[in-house]
PDB file with one MODEL, atoms N, CA, C and O in Angstrom:
MODEL        1
ATOM      1  N   MET A   1     -27.541 -17.184 219.875  1.00  0.00           N
ATOM      2  CA  MET A   1     -26.631 -16.163 220.466  1.00  0.00           C
ATOM      3  C   MET A   1     -27.116 -16.035 221.957  1.00  0.00           C
ATOM      4  O   MET A   1     -28.312 -16.021 222.251  1.00  0.00           O
ATOM      5  N   THR A   2     -26.201 -15.952 222.780  1.00  0.00           N
ATOM      6  CA  THR A   2     -26.511 -15.930 224.283  1.00  0.00           C
ATOM      7  C   THR A   2     -26.798 -14.419 224.657  1.00  0.00           C
ATOM      8  O   THR A   2     -26.498 -13.477 223.924  1.00  0.00           O
ATOM      9  N   HIS A   3     -27.386 -14.312 225.827  1.00  0.00           N
ATOM     10  CA  HIS A   3     -27.697 -13.062 226.350  1.00  0.00           C
ATOM     11  C   HIS A   3     -26.459 -12.186 226.592  1.00  0.00           C
ATOM     12  O   HIS A   3     -26.473 -10.959 226.492  1.00  0.00           O
ATOM     13  N   ALA A   4     -25.450 -12.878 226.900  1.00  0.00           N
ATOM     14  CA  ALA A   4     -24.169 -12.083 227.109  1.00  0.00           C
ATOM     15  C   ALA A   4     -23.687 -11.515 225.853  1.00  0.00           C
ATOM     16  O   ALA A   4     -23.259 -10.360 225.845  1.00  0.00           O
ATOM     17  N   GLU A   5     -23.718 -12.236 224.771  1.00  0.00           N
ATOM     18  CA  GLU A   5     -23.289 -11.760 223.478  1.00  0.00           C
ATOM     19  C   GLU A   5     -24.133 -10.577 222.991  1.00  0.00           C
ATOM     20  O   GLU A   5     -23.596  -9.619 222.435  1.00  0.00           O
ATOM     21  N   GLN A   6     -25.521 -10.645 223.211  1.00  0.00           N
ATOM     22  CA  GLN A   6     -26.454  -9.612 222.939  1.00  0.00           C
ATOM     23  C   GLN A   6     -26.009  -8.328 223.675  1.00  0.00           C
ATOM     24  O   GLN A   6     -25.893  -7.230 223.130  1.00  0.00           O
ATOM     25  N   HIS A   7     -25.778  -8.592 224.958  1.00  0.00           N
ATOM     26  CA  HIS A   7     -25.343  -7.362 225.882  1.00  0.00           C
ATOM     27  C   HIS A   7     -24.111  -6.716 225.323  1.00  0.00           C
ATOM     28  O   HIS A   7     -24.007  -5.490 225.299  1.00  0.00           O
ATOM     29  N   ARG A   8     -23.157  -7.531 224.863  1.00  0.00           N
ATOM     30  CA  ARG A   8     -21.926  -7.133 224.342  1.00  0.00           C
ATOM     31  C   ARG A   8     -22.069  -6.172 223.108  1.00  0.00           C
ATOM     32  O   ARG A   8     -21.446  -5.114 223.028  1.00  0.00           O
ATOM     33  N   LEU A   9     -22.964  -6.640 222.130  1.00  0.00           N
ATOM     34  CA  LEU A   9     -23.215  -5.953 220.887  1.00  0.00           C
ATOM     35  C   LEU A   9     -23.875  -4.589 221.382  1.00  0.00           C
ATOM     36  O   LEU A   9     -23.450  -3.539 220.899  1.00  0.00           O
ATOM     37  N   ILE A  10     -24.761  -4.568 222.199  1.00  0.00           N
ATOM     38  CA  ILE A  10     -25.497  -3.375 222.729  1.00  0.00           C
ATOM     39  C   ILE A  10     -24.594  -2.369 223.234  1.00  0.00           C
ATOM     40  O   ILE A  10     -24.576  -1.224 222.782  1.00  0.00           O
ATOM     41  N   VAL A  11     -23.770  -2.816 224.256  1.00  0.00           N
ATOM     42  CA  VAL A  11     -22.660  -1.932 224.833  1.00  0.00           C
ATOM     43  C   VAL A  11     -21.814  -1.385 223.817  1.00  0.00           C
ATOM     44  O   VAL A  11     -21.577  -0.180 223.900  1.00  0.00           O
ATOM     45  N   GLU A  12     -21.285  -2.073 222.823  1.00  0.00           N
ATOM     46  CA  GLU A  12     -20.491  -1.625 221.822  1.00  0.00           C
ATOM     47  C   GLU A  12     -21.110  -0.621 220.881  1.00  0.00           C
ATOM     48  O   GLU A  12     -20.421   0.219 220.303  1.00  0.00           O
ATOM     49  N   LEU A  13     -22.379  -0.715 220.737  1.00  0.00           N
ATOM     50  CA  LEU A  13     -23.134   0.228 219.854  1.00  0.00           C
ATOM     51  C   LEU A  13     -23.480   1.508 220.656  1.00  0.00           C
ATOM     52  O   LEU A  13     -23.893   2.491 220.042  1.00  0.00           O
ATOM     53  N   MET A  14     -23.334   1.539 221.959  1.00  0.00           N
ATOM     54  CA  MET A  14     -23.696   2.759 222.665  1.00  0.00           C
ATOM     55  C   MET A  14     -22.792   3.944 222.314  1.00  0.00           C
ATOM     56  O   MET A  14     -23.219   5.096 222.399  1.00  0.00           O
ATOM     57  N   ASP A  15     -21.524   3.661 221.915  1.00  0.00           N
ATOM     58  CA  ASP A  15     -20.599   4.618 221.569  1.00  0.00           C
ATOM     59  C   ASP A  15     -21.020   5.265 220.196  1.00  0.00           C
ATOM     60  O   ASP A  15     -20.660   6.412 219.936  1.00  0.00           O
ATOM     61  N   PHE A  16     -21.760   4.552 219.346  1.00  0.00           N
ATOM     62  CA  PHE A  16     -22.046   5.035 218.082  1.00  0.00           C
ATOM     63  C   PHE A  16     -23.564   5.526 217.944  1.00  0.00           C
ATOM     64  O   PHE A  16     -24.081   5.709 216.842  1.00  0.00           O
ATOM     65  N   GLU A  17     -24.189   5.711 219.076  1.00  0.00           N
ATOM     66  CA  GLU A  17     -25.624   6.111 219.024  1.00  0.00           C
ATOM     67  C   GLU A  17     -25.869   7.376 218.296  1.00  0.00           C
ATOM     68  O   GLU A  17     -26.808   7.481 217.508  1.00  0.00           O
ATOM     69  N   ARG A  18     -25.000   8.382 218.557  1.00  0.00           N
ATOM     70  CA  ARG A  18     -25.075   9.757 217.935  1.00  0.00           C
ATOM     71  C   ARG A  18     -25.021   9.780 216.433  1.00  0.00           C
ATOM     72  O   ARG A  18     -25.506  10.693 215.765  1.00  0.00           O
ATOM     73  N   LYS A  19     -24.362   8.656 215.902  1.00  0.00           N
ATOM     74  CA  LYS A  19     -24.046   8.525 214.400  1.00  0.00           C
ATOM     75  C   LYS A  19     -25.356   7.860 213.655  1.00  0.00           C
ATOM     76  O   LYS A  19     -25.510   7.869 212.434  1.00  0.00           O
ATOM     77  N   MET A  20     -26.147   7.362 214.472  1.00  0.00           N
ATOM     78  CA  MET A  20     -27.387   6.585 213.999  1.00  0.00           C
ATOM     79  C   MET A  20     -28.368   7.495 213.511  1.00  0.00           C
ATOM     80  O   MET A  20     -28.499   8.611 214.014  1.00  0.00           O
ATOM     81  N   GLY A  21     -29.142   7.045 212.458  1.00  0.00           N
ATOM     82  CA  GLY A  21     -30.234   7.781 211.985  1.00  0.00           C
ATOM     83  C   GLY A  21     -31.393   7.612 213.042  1.00  0.00           C
ATOM     84  O   GLY A  21     -31.251   6.867 214.012  1.00  0.00           O
ATOM     85  N   ARG A  22     -32.506   8.310 212.823  1.00  0.00           N
ATOM     86  CA  ARG A  22     -33.540   8.427 213.752  1.00  0.00           C
ATOM     87  C   ARG A  22     -34.167   7.018 213.988  1.00  0.00           C
ATOM     88  O   ARG A  22     -34.357   6.559 215.114  1.00  0.00           O
ATOM     89  N   ASP A  23     -34.475   6.365 212.812  1.00  0.00           N
ATOM     90  CA  ASP A  23     -35.128   4.999 212.920  1.00  0.00           C
ATOM     91  C   ASP A  23     -34.154   3.989 213.660  1.00  0.00           C
ATOM     92  O   ASP A  23     -34.619   3.150 214.431  1.00  0.00           O
ATOM     93  N   ASP A  24     -32.842   4.085 213.419  1.00  0.00           N
ATOM     94  CA  ASP A  24     -31.979   3.164 214.108  1.00  0.00           C
ATOM     95  C   ASP A  24     -31.921   3.562 215.598  1.00  0.00           C
ATOM     96  O   ASP A  24     -31.833   2.687 216.460  1.00  0.00           O
ATOM     97  N   GLN A  25     -31.969   4.892 215.913  1.00  0.00           N
ATOM     98  CA  GLN A  25     -31.826   5.240 217.292  1.00  0.00           C
ATOM     99  C   GLN A  25     -33.058   4.701 217.999  1.00  0.00           C
ATOM    100  O   GLN A  25     -32.906   4.104 219.065  1.00  0.00           O
ATOM    101  N   GLU A  26     -34.225   4.863 217.497  1.00  0.00           N
ATOM    102  CA  GLU A  26     -35.379   4.308 218.148  1.00  0.00           C
ATOM    103  C   GLU A  26     -35.311   2.865 218.334  1.00  0.00           C
ATOM    104  O   GLU A  26     -35.588   2.362 219.422  1.00  0.00           O
ATOM    105  N   THR A  27     -34.942   2.147 217.281  1.00  0.00           N
ATOM    106  CA  THR A  27     -34.760   0.677 217.401  1.00  0.00           C
ATOM    107  C   THR A  27     -33.663   0.238 218.486  1.00  0.00           C
ATOM    108  O   THR A  27     -33.793  -0.764 219.189  1.00  0.00           O
ATOM    109  N   PHE A  28     -32.567   1.111 218.534  1.00  0.00           N
ATOM    110  CA  PHE A  28     -31.512   0.806 219.436  1.00  0.00           C
ATOM    111  C   PHE A  28     -32.001   1.067 220.893  1.00  0.00           C
ATOM    112  O   PHE A  28     -31.648   0.349 221.829  1.00  0.00           O
ATOM    113  N   HIS A  29     -32.832   2.138 221.032  1.00  0.00           N
ATOM    114  CA  HIS A  29     -33.400   2.315 222.398  1.00  0.00           C
ATOM    115  C   HIS A  29     -34.364   1.253 222.878  1.00  0.00           C
ATOM    116  O   HIS A  29     -34.461   0.997 224.078  1.00  0.00           O
ATOM    117  N   MET A  30     -35.053   0.654 221.987  1.00  0.00           N
ATOM    118  CA  MET A  30     -35.894  -0.565 222.344  1.00  0.00           C
ATOM    119  C   MET A  30     -34.916  -1.636 222.710  1.00  0.00           C
ATOM    120  O   MET A  30     -35.180  -2.243 223.748  1.00  0.00           O
ATOM    121  N   PHE A  31     -33.812  -1.995 222.045  1.00  0.00           N
ATOM    122  CA  PHE A  31     -32.963  -3.047 222.306  1.00  0.00           C
ATOM    123  C   PHE A  31     -32.369  -2.747 223.783  1.00  0.00           C
ATOM    124  O   PHE A  31     -32.298  -3.690 224.571  1.00  0.00           O
ATOM    125  N   VAL A  32     -31.972  -1.554 224.148  1.00  0.00           N
ATOM    126  CA  VAL A  32     -31.441  -1.175 225.383  1.00  0.00           C
ATOM    127  C   VAL A  32     -32.438  -1.516 226.434  1.00  0.00           C
ATOM    128  O   VAL A  32     -32.134  -2.171 227.431  1.00  0.00           O
ATOM    129  N   LYS A  33     -33.640  -1.059 226.195  1.00  0.00           N
ATOM    130  CA  LYS A  33     -34.767  -1.307 227.297  1.00  0.00           C
ATOM    131  C   LYS A  33     -34.877  -2.737 227.477  1.00  0.00           C
ATOM    132  O   LYS A  33     -34.863  -3.173 228.628  1.00  0.00           O
ATOM    133  N   ARG A  34     -34.994  -3.595 226.413  1.00  0.00           N
ATOM    134  CA  ARG A  34     -35.137  -5.026 226.371  1.00  0.00           C
ATOM    135  C   ARG A  34     -33.880  -5.765 227.140  1.00  0.00           C
ATOM    136  O   ARG A  34     -34.033  -6.788 227.808  1.00  0.00           O
ATOM    137  N   ASP A  35     -32.766  -5.180 226.972  1.00  0.00           N
ATOM    138  CA  ASP A  35     -31.544  -5.602 227.608  1.00  0.00           C
ATOM    139  C   ASP A  35     -31.604  -5.473 229.060  1.00  0.00           C
ATOM    140  O   ASP A  35     -31.320  -6.425 229.787  1.00  0.00           O
ATOM    141  N   LYS A  36     -31.997  -4.217 229.562  1.00  0.00           N
ATOM    142  CA  LYS A  36     -32.171  -3.960 230.909  1.00  0.00           C
ATOM    143  C   LYS A  36     -33.234  -4.812 231.545  1.00  0.00           C
ATOM    144  O   LYS A  36     -33.105  -5.119 232.730  1.00  0.00           O
ATOM    145  N   ASP A  37     -34.281  -5.222 230.849  1.00  0.00           N
ATOM    146  CA  ASP A  37     -35.183  -6.211 231.400  1.00  0.00           C
ATOM    147  C   ASP A  37     -34.798  -7.584 231.307  1.00  0.00           C
ATOM    148  O   ASP A  37     -35.566  -8.472 231.678  1.00  0.00           O
ATOM    149  N   ASP A  38     -33.568  -7.844 230.799  1.00  0.00           N
ATOM    150  CA  ASP A  38     -33.053  -9.158 230.592  1.00  0.00           C
ATOM    151  C   ASP A  38     -33.915  -9.975 229.666  1.00  0.00           C
ATOM    152  O   ASP A  38     -34.059 -11.178 229.880  1.00  0.00           O
ATOM    153  N   GLU A  39     -34.441  -9.432 228.739  1.00  0.00           N
ATOM    154  CA  GLU A  39     -35.189 -10.184 227.699  1.00  0.00           C
ATOM    155  C   GLU A  39     -34.273 -10.688 226.648  1.00  0.00           C
ATOM    156  O   GLU A  39     -33.363  -9.963 226.246  1.00  0.00           O
ATOM    157  N   ASP A  40     -34.467 -11.994 226.130  1.00  0.00           N
ATOM    158  CA  ASP A  40     -33.714 -12.397 224.894  1.00  0.00           C
ATOM    159  C   ASP A  40     -34.491 -11.798 223.773  1.00  0.00           C
ATOM    160  O   ASP A  40     -35.696 -11.569 223.882  1.00  0.00           O
ATOM    161  N   LEU A  41     -33.769 -11.531 222.637  1.00  0.00           N
ATOM    162  CA  LEU A  41     -34.349 -10.983 221.401  1.00  0.00           C
ATOM    163  C   LEU A  41     -34.697 -12.175 220.605  1.00  0.00           C
ATOM    164  O   LEU A  41     -34.015 -13.201 220.599  1.00  0.00           O
ATOM    165  N   GLU A  42     -35.923 -11.981 219.846  1.00  0.00           N
ATOM    166  CA  GLU A  42     -36.325 -13.013 218.952  1.00  0.00           C
ATOM    167  C   GLU A  42     -35.420 -12.888 217.615  1.00  0.00           C
ATOM    168  O   GLU A  42     -34.663 -11.933 217.445  1.00  0.00           O
ATOM    169  N   GLU A  43     -35.543 -13.763 216.841  1.00  0.00           N
ATOM    170  CA  GLU A  43     -34.503 -13.988 215.640  1.00  0.00           C
ATOM    171  C   GLU A  43     -34.507 -12.761 214.752  1.00  0.00           C
ATOM    172  O   GLU A  43     -33.453 -12.353 214.263  1.00  0.00           O
ATOM    173  N   LYS A  44     -35.725 -12.133 214.522  1.00  0.00           N
ATOM    174  CA  LYS A  44     -35.914 -11.001 213.640  1.00  0.00           C
ATOM    175  C   LYS A  44     -35.100  -9.720 214.264  1.00  0.00           C
ATOM    176  O   LYS A  44     -34.321  -9.062 213.575  1.00  0.00           O
ATOM    177  N   SER A  45     -35.347  -9.462 215.540  1.00  0.00           N
ATOM    178  CA  SER A  45     -34.665  -8.446 216.241  1.00  0.00           C
ATOM    179  C   SER A  45     -33.133  -8.658 216.376  1.00  0.00           C
ATOM    180  O   SER A  45     -32.318  -7.743 216.257  1.00  0.00           O
ATOM    181  N   LEU A  46     -32.824  -9.927 216.632  1.00  0.00           N
ATOM    182  CA  LEU A  46     -31.495 -10.242 216.759  1.00  0.00           C
ATOM    183  C   LEU A  46     -30.678 -10.005 215.381  1.00  0.00           C
ATOM    184  O   LEU A  46     -29.519  -9.591 215.429  1.00  0.00           O
ATOM    185  N   LYS A  47     -31.254 -10.251 214.283  1.00  0.00           N
ATOM    186  CA  LYS A  47     -30.672 -10.066 212.976  1.00  0.00           C
ATOM    187  C   LYS A  47     -30.474  -8.474 212.821  1.00  0.00           C
ATOM    188  O   LYS A  47     -29.449  -7.997 212.333  1.00  0.00           O
ATOM    189  N   ARG A  48     -31.487  -7.746 213.254  1.00  0.00           N
ATOM    190  CA  ARG A  48     -31.496  -6.248 213.208  1.00  0.00           C
ATOM    191  C   ARG A  48     -30.393  -5.705 213.970  1.00  0.00           C
ATOM    192  O   ARG A  48     -29.683  -4.815 213.501  1.00  0.00           O
ATOM    193  N   LEU A  49     -30.194  -6.247 215.243  1.00  0.00           N
ATOM    194  CA  LEU A  49     -29.117  -5.813 216.097  1.00  0.00           C
ATOM    195  C   LEU A  49     -27.756  -6.081 215.463  1.00  0.00           C
ATOM    196  O   LEU A  49     -26.898  -5.199 215.483  1.00  0.00           O
ATOM    197  N   VAL A  50     -27.531  -7.258 214.904  1.00  0.00           N
ATOM    198  CA  VAL A  50     -26.336  -7.560 214.328  1.00  0.00           C
ATOM    199  C   VAL A  50     -26.020  -6.706 213.063  1.00  0.00           C
ATOM    200  O   VAL A  50     -24.895  -6.256 212.847  1.00  0.00           O
ATOM    201  N   ALA A  51     -27.046  -6.521 212.277  1.00  0.00           N
ATOM    202  CA  ALA A  51     -26.867  -5.570 211.148  1.00  0.00           C
ATOM    203  C   ALA A  51     -26.533  -4.170 211.536  1.00  0.00           C
ATOM    204  O   ALA A  51     -25.741  -3.513 210.861  1.00  0.00           O
ATOM    205  N   MET A  52     -27.116  -3.688 212.612  1.00  0.00           N
ATOM    206  CA  MET A  52     -26.770  -2.316 213.215  1.00  0.00           C
ATOM    207  C   MET A  52     -25.278  -2.312 213.624  1.00  0.00           C
ATOM    208  O   MET A  52     -24.520  -1.378 213.362  1.00  0.00           O
ATOM    209  N   HIS A  53     -24.898  -3.498 214.324  1.00  0.00           N
ATOM    210  CA  HIS A  53     -23.494  -3.508 214.778  1.00  0.00           C
ATOM    211  C   HIS A  53     -22.543  -3.525 213.594  1.00  0.00           C
ATOM    212  O   HIS A  53     -21.545  -2.804 213.576  1.00  0.00           O
ATOM    213  N   GLU A  54     -22.859  -4.352 212.604  1.00  0.00           N
ATOM    214  CA  GLU A  54     -21.915  -4.336 211.412  1.00  0.00           C
ATOM    215  C   GLU A  54     -21.921  -2.966 210.726  1.00  0.00           C
ATOM    216  O   GLU A  54     -20.891  -2.592 210.165  1.00  0.00           O
ATOM    217  N   LYS A  55     -23.000  -2.206 210.733  1.00  0.00           N
ATOM    218  CA  LYS A  55     -23.133  -0.908 210.039  1.00  0.00           C
ATOM    219  C   LYS A  55     -22.260   0.172 210.808  1.00  0.00           C
ATOM    220  O   LYS A  55     -21.463   0.885 210.197  1.00  0.00           O
ATOM    221  N   TYR A  56     -22.441   0.251 212.105  1.00  0.00           N
ATOM    222  CA  TYR A  56     -21.862   1.302 212.823  1.00  0.00           C
ATOM    223  C   TYR A  56     -20.557   0.875 213.626  1.00  0.00           C
ATOM    224  O   TYR A  56     -19.627   1.680 213.687  1.00  0.00           O
ATOM    225  N   ALA A  57     -20.472  -0.220 214.170  1.00  0.00           N
ATOM    226  CA  ALA A  57     -19.355  -0.602 215.080  1.00  0.00           C
ATOM    227  C   ALA A  57     -18.308  -1.532 214.414  1.00  0.00           C
ATOM    228  O   ALA A  57     -17.472  -2.039 215.162  1.00  0.00           O
ATOM    229  N   VAL A  58     -18.267  -1.780 213.233  1.00  0.00           N
ATOM    230  CA  VAL A  58     -17.350  -2.578 212.655  1.00  0.00           C
ATOM    231  C   VAL A  58     -15.902  -1.999 212.748  1.00  0.00           C
ATOM    232  O   VAL A  58     -15.695  -0.842 212.380  1.00  0.00           O
ATOM    233  N   ARG A  59     -15.018  -2.691 213.176  1.00  0.00           N
ATOM    234  CA  ARG A  59     -13.596  -2.088 213.394  1.00  0.00           C
ATOM    235  C   ARG A  59     -12.848  -2.481 212.176  1.00  0.00           C
ATOM    236  O   ARG A  59     -12.797  -3.635 211.750  1.00  0.00           O
ATOM    237  N   LYS A  60     -12.258  -1.431 211.629  1.00  0.00           N
ATOM    238  CA  LYS A  60     -11.365  -1.607 210.362  1.00  0.00           C
ATOM    239  C   LYS A  60     -10.067  -2.255 210.845  1.00  0.00           C
ATOM    240  O   LYS A  60      -9.580  -1.925 211.926  1.00  0.00           O
ATOM    241  N   GLY A  61      -9.519  -3.148 210.079  1.00  0.00           N
ATOM    242  CA  GLY A  61      -8.264  -3.740 210.250  1.00  0.00           C
ATOM    243  C   GLY A  61      -7.001  -2.671 210.306  1.00  0.00           C
ATOM    244  O   GLY A  61      -7.033  -1.704 209.546  1.00  0.00           O
ATOM    245  N   ARG A  62      -6.043  -2.828 211.087  1.00  0.00           N
ATOM    246  CA  ARG A  62      -4.886  -1.905 211.155  1.00  0.00           C
ATOM    247  C   ARG A  62      -4.070  -2.115 209.955  1.00  0.00           C
ATOM    248  O   ARG A  62      -3.607  -3.229 209.712  1.00  0.00           O
ATOM    249  N   SER A  63      -3.875  -1.134 209.213  1.00  0.00           N
ATOM    250  CA  SER A  63      -2.899  -1.324 207.975  1.00  0.00           C
ATOM    251  C   SER A  63      -1.589  -1.066 208.424  1.00  0.00           C
ATOM    252  O   SER A  63      -1.346  -0.147 209.206  1.00  0.00           O
ATOM    253  N   LEU A  64      -0.615  -1.931 207.912  1.00  0.00           N
ATOM    254  CA  LEU A  64       0.751  -1.813 208.276  1.00  0.00           C
ATOM    255  C   LEU A  64       1.636  -1.241 207.187  1.00  0.00           C
ATOM    256  O   LEU A  64       2.842  -1.092 207.387  1.00  0.00           O
TER     257      LEU A  64
ENDMDL
END
């Protein structure tokens, strides 16, 4: 995953920060700090970010 994709996931999660539990918020703040420092996430952290994105920011399909 590229740095741009990581940044996109973090930006999308910012809208859902208030819905997160305390542990997820602390982890998310760490991701935001690392993103500001232009650090790439290691594999374990990247999986955690993707899991948080799927948990909070998954868009439901529009039913017709």
